[in-house]
Residue, then its C-alpha position, 0 to 999 in steps of 0.5 A: m204783119p206783111s213780111s216787107t214791113r217786118s223786114r224794115r223793123p229794127h231788132f233789139v236784144v233785151c237782157g232781163g226779166g223784171p218790171l223794167a225789162y218788161r216795160v222797155t220791151f213793151a215800148l220797143s215792140t209797140r211805140y218804136q215798132g221793133d222786133v225784140t228778143v228777150i234773154l231771161p232765166d225763167a220763162a214762167s215768171e210773171h213778166a216773162t209771161k207778159m212779154g211773151t204775149l207781145d207782138g214781135v217779141r221772142i223769148v230766149v231762156s238762159a240762166r246767164s247772158d253768155t255767148t250762146a244766149l246772145e247768139r241765140a238772140s241773133i246778136g249779129t243782126a241787133s241794132a242795140v242791146a239793153l242790159l236791164d238786170q238788177d245786177d251791176a257786176g253781171n251787167i258789166e260782164t255782159a256789156l264787155l262780152v257784147n262789145e267783143l262779139r259786136p264792136g261798136l254796137r249800141i249798149v244801154v246798161r242799167f247801173f246804180d253806182d254813178k261813179l263806176g257807171s261813168g267809168i264804164a261809159r268812158h271806156l265803152p263810147n258806144c255804151d249808155v249807163l242809166s239808173a232806173s232809180k235816178i231817173a224816177a227819183p226826181q219825178l217822184v219828188s216833183l209829185a211829192l212837192d206838187e211842182a213842175r219837173h226839171l228836165d235833164v238837159p245839160g246847160l238848160d233849166l227846163v221844166v215840164a208842168e201840168s195844168g195848175q202847176p207854176a212853171g215860168k216862161e212858157l215855151a211850148v204846149l206839148t200835150a193836151v186833151d181836147g173835148h173828146n178826151d183825145g191826146v193832142m201831141l205838140p199842138s201848133p201855136g194856133t191851137p185853142e186853149i184846152v186843158p188839161k195840158v202839159v207845157l214846157a217852160h223856162p223858169v224865170r228863177d229857181p225858187a226855193p221850195a215852198g214850205t221849207a222845213h224847220r228844225s229847232n236844233g239850234k235852240l239849246w233849251a229845246y235840245v236839253r228838254s228833249n234829250l235829257n231823261r228823267y234820271v238826269w233831272y233827279a240827280v240834278g235835283a238831289l244835288a241841288l237840295i244837298t247843296l242848299a241843305g249843306a250851306t244852311l247847316l254850315v251857316a248854323a254850325q259856324g255861326a257865320p252870317e255869310w251865306g255866299t261863303a257857306l255855299y262856296q264851301v259846300v260846292l268845294h266839299l261836294l266837287v273836290g272835298a276840302d282839307p280837314d280843319t280840326g279847329t272848326p266846331i264839331l257840327a261843321r266837321l260833321v257836315q264836311v264829312v257828310l258832304t264828302v261822302v255824298s259827293v263820292a256817291v252823287i257825282p259819279l251818279l250824275t256823270a253816268a246819268l249825263v253820259d247815258a243822256v248823251v248816248r240816248a240822244r245820239l241813238a235817238a238821232a240815229v234810229s228814233g227820228p228827229g231829236t227836236t220838232m220838225t215841220g215842213h219836212v218830207v218822210v221817205v219810207g223804204m231805203g232801197d235803191v229808189g228810196t236812196r235816190v229820193l233821199t239824195t234828190l231831196l237833200e240836193r234841193g235843200i229839203a229836210v228829210v226823215a228816213i224810215d226802214t225796217n233794216d238799219k243796214a239798208r243802203g239808204i240808212q247808211v247814206a242818211r247817217i252820213h248826211r245826218v238825216p234823222v232815221v226811224i227804224g221800224d215798220g212804216r205801217q205802224p202809227d207809232v213809227l210814223a209819229a216818231a218821224q213827225v208825219g203830222s207836221a210833214r209836207a209829204i210822205l213817199a212810200v217807196t218800198s219794194d212791196d206794193i201792199a206795204n206801200i198801200g198800208i203805209t199810205i193808209a196808216t197816215d190817216a191815223i196821224e193827227r195833223v198839227p194845227d194850220a198844216a197843209p194836207l199831207r201829200r202822199v206818193l206811193r210806189l206801185f207796179d201795175e197801172d190799173f192797180a194804181r188807178r184803183v188805189q188812187g180811188l181808194i185813197p183820195g189825194s194819193a199819187p201811186r206811181s211805178a219807178s219802172q214805169l217812170a224810168a222805162p221811156a228814158f231807157a227805151a229812147s236811149v236804146t234807139g239813139p244816143d241823142v235823147h236826154d229825157t222824156v215827157a210822158f203823157r198817159d200812154r204816150v211819150l215825147l222825146v227831149a233830144e239834142v240832134p247834131m247838125h252836119a255839113h251839107a244837111v237838108l236844114e243847113h243854112r235854113p231858118a229855125r222855123e223849118v225845124d218845127v213840124p206841127g204834131e211832130v217836132r218843136l225846136v226849143a233851143v240851139r246849142l252853139p259851138h266854141r262859146g263860153p259857159g252860159a253863152d252857148v245856148v240860144l233858147n227859143p230862137t227866132p223863126g229866122f235864126p240861121l242854122q249852121h253845121n256843128y250846131r246842135l238842135i234841142v227839140v221835143a219830138t215824137r218818135s217818128g218826128l225825131e227820126r225824120l229830123r235826124g234824116r234832115t240834119a245828117h250828112p247826105q251820104g249818111a242820112a236815113s231814108g226818113d220815109g216816115s212809116g209807122p205810127e206816131t208816138 
């Protein structure tokens, strides 16, 4: 690469040696045409080796991202820093250190705890705090439910749908494949109808998920039948027989024809005992004594059996799956970071879930118990564990453990579970790292959808490193479109120009304009007319390629701060 071209490349620093760090480094060094310095503890690790082979990537080996390591990584010339270790505390420490060394430098931090992360972002305005699992979870859920994915754009409900998925009011065709199997990015409105394609749409309404789960917890008899063990029924049966026998003997001993009176006396004898009555016949007194003795033995036994049944029912709800029949639910196997996010996303959607993990102390298991989600503790590769989670009547299963082989085994194990009559085919989503491996697994397991959480999250992290205005991303094969909100500054090139001038075929598509100082729900103009006039303080919500977004930033910036926007570099 010529030195003049190399000198114009931005410089990024990435801290981390895991799969997310590798994917973000790959994106920054290729799609965003940057030079990347990676700080990691082990240069011989699998992902470090892959990063070392990338053009424009330099490796700095250091056990910690301290001052020395950051200086070796040329923090003084960096455009941004990405902290991508799976260590929330370590990432906070490094973010504060970077802010001391380079105040105002853009920092992107990987973080799991939302509340703490938002607090960090408030204290460091130049810092974006993102969660890889939070970014990936909605996409995994959309795959499991076979529906369009909702984009994370404040104040707008936008979905991205692929061919055949219901979406709503179509706003734009984003990507498509032509007859030569080549990807076409942001085709112009006159592009012929071709499939497969990815479209951006505004749902007319947010429909309830199809196949809402049914759980028969409200039926008292179903609960009693499912949770009272056989010992309770034995005790109840024995007590009933003793009561009937006692009433019969009292009728015979006293010569009283009133069956109801005899039954009343027996119940009192059994439950509380009766006062001695020396005036009664000897047989009646004998029956009273026997009933009193029996009550002393039987009532505690029945009480113990009922307590045992209640405890077993609570444990069943806590560790052994649903206590009653469920249909149309989603089974999530693996309650780590990703599984926890998937669980909470499904609960926010109002979809019933059953959680599975081998560790009853896993993060997601605790969340499941707080929300009274049925839990099965066991290996998801075992058919009896899947049966306990009622996979046979579930609509989907997500195998999202951190072990690729385990996820494959879980998915294959579902073949051994018989589906309930009239149930739709089970949708199967599994978490895998390597794309080539995922494609082979998809061929091995028809109907499965292998995905990598880091692969789904990396585009958002890489886009955030390059600027604060990117809300979300739309991935299509090996390409990514950016969903961004670009501020319009005074005296910019596009100020007072019509909205149609924002659109650049193959680069930028205007989706909406956010207006200042309006009431809730009235501050966004969706799909503005071509002649809609643009003013400063407006914010343009667009879908764009990387280079298209860079040029748009130049056209919306104040002339004194506008980028040159020469447009060099390949498309995203």
